[in-house]
N, C-alpha and C positions, 0 to 999 in steps of 0.2 A: 837483581831487584827490578831492572828495566824490563826483563823478560816477563816477570810477573805482572807488571803494569800493562804491558802490551797484550798479554793474555786476557786481562780483565776487560780491556777495551774491545776485544774481538767479540762479535756476536756469536752466540752458540749455534750449533748446527740445528737445534730444535727451532730456534727463533727464525733462522733463515728458511727452514722448511715451511714454517707457518706463514711467513711473509710471502713466499712463493705461491703456496696454495691459495692464500687469500687474494693475491693479485690475479691469479688465473681464474678464480671463482668470480671475482668482480668483473673481469673482462668477459667471461662467458655470460654472466647475467646481463651486462650491457648489450652484448650481441643478441641475446635472447629477446630483450625488450625491443631492439631495433627491428628484428625479424618479425615480431608480432605486429608492430606498427605498420610495416610494409605490407604484410599479408592482409591485415584487416582493411587498410585503406584501399587495397586493390580488390577487396571483396572476396579473398580466397579463404577466409576463415569462416567456418560454419558456425552460426549462432542458432538460437532457438527460433528458427524461421519456419514459415509455412512451406512444407515440402509436399511432394506428390503422395497420393494415396488417401483414401477416406479416413476421417478421424473426427475427433471432438476438439473444438476450439476452447481454450482455457483462458478466462479473463479474471485477473485478480484485482480486488478492490480492498485496499488495506489502509489503515490509519484514517486520519481526519479527511473528510470529503470537502475539498475546497474548490476544485475545478472538475469539469466533466470532459474536457477536451481530449486528454490522452485515452480515456476509456472509450469515448465515442469513436475515435480514430481506429482503435483495435476492433471494435464491433463492426465498423464499416468494412474493414479488411476481411473479417470472418464472414460477413454477410455476402461479400462478392466472391469469395473463394469457393469454388465448386467442391473441393476436397473436404471442406468443413460441413458435416452433415448435422451437427448439433453443437450447442454451446453450453458450457458450464461457467457460471459466474461464481467465483470463489470469494466469499465476503468475510472480512475480519475487520470491522470498523465500528466505532461508537456513533457514527453519523457525521453531520456537518451541515454545509450550506443547503438550504431548501432548493434553490434554483438548480444547482448542479445535480442534486438527487432526483429532481423531477425530470431533468433532461435524460438522465440514464434510464430512469423508469420508463419514459416514453419510448426510448430507443429499443429497450428490451421487448416492450409490448409489440412494437412494429416488426422487429426481426422475428419474433416468435410466430408470426403469421406465415413466415417462409421456412424458418428453421427452428426446431424446438430449443427452448432455453430452460435450463435447470439451474436453480440457485442452491449453492452449498454453503451453509452457515458454519463458521469455524468457532472462534472463541466468543466474539461479540458481533452482533448484527442488530444494532439498536437505532432508533430514531430514523435519520435519513438513510442509513444503511438498510434498515428493514423496508423503508419506502422503496428502495431500489429492488430488493428481493421480490416485492409484490409484482414487479413487471415480468417475472418469469412464469412459465407454465406450471412449474412444480418446484416446491421448496423442501429441501432436506436439511435438517438441523441435528446437531449433536444433542444428546439429552441435557447437557449442562450449558449449552450456549445461552448467553445473555442476549435476549432479543426483546422486541416490543418497543416500549417508550414512544408510543404514538402521541406526539405532542409537539408544541413549538415554544421556544423560549427566546427571550431577548434580555441581555444584561447590559445595563447602562452605568458606567462608572461616574462618580461625582467627586471631582477633586477640588471643589470650591474651598473646603476647609484647609487643604494643603496650600492653595494659592493665597489664602488669607494670612496664614502663618508666614509665608514668604514675602508678603507685602506686594503681591501681584494682583492687579485688577484688569478685567477685560471689558472692552467696549464693543458692543454689537450694533451694527447698522444693517437693517434688513428690509426687504421689500414687502414682506407679509408677516403676520404675527406668528405663523408656524414655520417660518423659514429656518430657524435655528432649533427645530425640533430635536430633542434628545441631546442637547448640548451637555458636555461634561463639566461645565463650569457653574452649573446651577441645578436646583431641583426641578423636576417636572411640574408643570402646572396641571390642574385637574383636567383641563381641556386637552392638553397634550397626552395625558395618560389615557383618556378615552379614545383618542385618535389611534394611538399605538395598539390599544387593546382591540379595536375594530379590525386593524390589519392582521394581527395575530390570530384572531378568531376566524377570519376568512381563510388564511393559510392553513389553519388547523382543520377547517372543514374540507379543504381540498385534499389534505393528507388522509383524512378519514374516508372520504369518498373514493380515493384511488385505492386504498387498502381494501375497502369493501368490494370494489369492482374487480380488482386483481385476484382477490381470494374467493369471489363468488359468495360474499356474505351480505347480510342485511345491514344497511347503513346504521340504523339505530342500535343494532347489536354491537357493532364495532365502536360506536360512540360511547357506549357504556364502559368500555375498558380503555378508551383513548384519553386517559387523564395523565399520561406520562409514565405510568407504572411499567416496570420491566417484568419479563417472564423468563423462566428457564425454557429450554427447548421442549421439555416434556409438558410443561404447562401450555406452551404455545400450541402443541399438537392437540391438546384437549379443547382448546379454543378455536381450532381449525385455522390458526394463523400460519401453520406449516403443514405439509402433507405427510411427512414421514421422518422418523428418527434414523439417523445413520451417519456415515462418514463420507469421505471423498470417494471411496470405492463404490459406495452405494449410489452416489451421484453419477459416477461413470456408467454403471450398469443401467441406470434409468435413462440417461441421455442416449446410450447406445440403443436402447429399446425404442425410444421416441424417434431416433434418427434412422432406425432400421439398418444398423451396422452389424454385419455378420462377423463372428469371431471376436478376437481381442481388438478393441479399438486403439488407434494411435492417437496419442495426446498431442495436440498442436498448440504450441505456445506462441505469443506474439514475437515478431522479429525485433531484436534489440538493435538500438542504434550503435554505431561503431565505437563511440567513446565508452559506452556501457560495456560493450563486448571486450574492449581492451582492459578495462578496469577489472572485470571478473576473471579474465584469463590470468592477469598478473596476480590477483589475489589467490587464485586456485593453484597456481603453479610456481612462477618465478619468485614471487614474494615469499612464499612459504619455504622455498628451497634456500634462499639467502638467509632467512631467519633461523632455519635449522643449522646452517653452516656456522653462523655467528655464535649460536648456542654451544656448538661443539668446540669452537675456538676458546670461548670463555671457560668452558669446563676444563679443557686441556691446560690453559694458562694457569688456572687456579691450582692445578695439581702438578705443575712443572717443578722440577728440582733445581731451578735457577737460584744461585746464591752469589753474593758479592765475594770476590776473592782478593 
């Protein structure tokens, strides 16, 4: 009886093997992470950096446009790098802040005087994103890309009803009657509405003028369609808002032609910072390895013939 109890308490060979393999795998994974950190921090891991040889610089603008700083930094690097003979701005964004869009637009116009810039529109390139695209020498869109939306909008929440239900009141002390313009605790006055409308109209006119200048179109013609409406890529081509229908490969060929690059061009991506490089390396290699290993262990454990004796 005592022998049977001692056997029941002994771990099976299968469990010991699994524990050993698991321990070794964990140790290897930790060693792998340590090695990656050391190599990257020493600068010995190659990221998507600008290397030698002529090619095309690729700049991606994705998601909501809130700041221009990162994009401008990349553009400056490409402008100064002699290996970059042309630039493709790959755009997939619904738009965003006017100021940031204008900064990138102006930067593209300036760089295009030295190096050709081609805009490649992906799924969406509307509002501020289309504003940016107009800074390029040539715009290529997919037939189904959602673009256009030449307009300006301002949304002002009003939580006065909620505050009233909660019994909260606000007291405002101001130096001028318009100092609390667009306050969220009350409705706009008619005077405030006029002031904001004047600002939006001015920004809208700037948008239309830059589109007209960038696309080589008549101001009044652009104004007719600048009511915020969107277009498909094919419709935009008919309106001369884009130059050609095509994909990323089309943009590469056009940029190569503008940049006078012979043969197959090399695509040059921005250099990633070290933390981003570490994250991507772990996601692509170590993390996937450990996940696959854990999956195998779970599968083996679910099918193991272990029973209590």
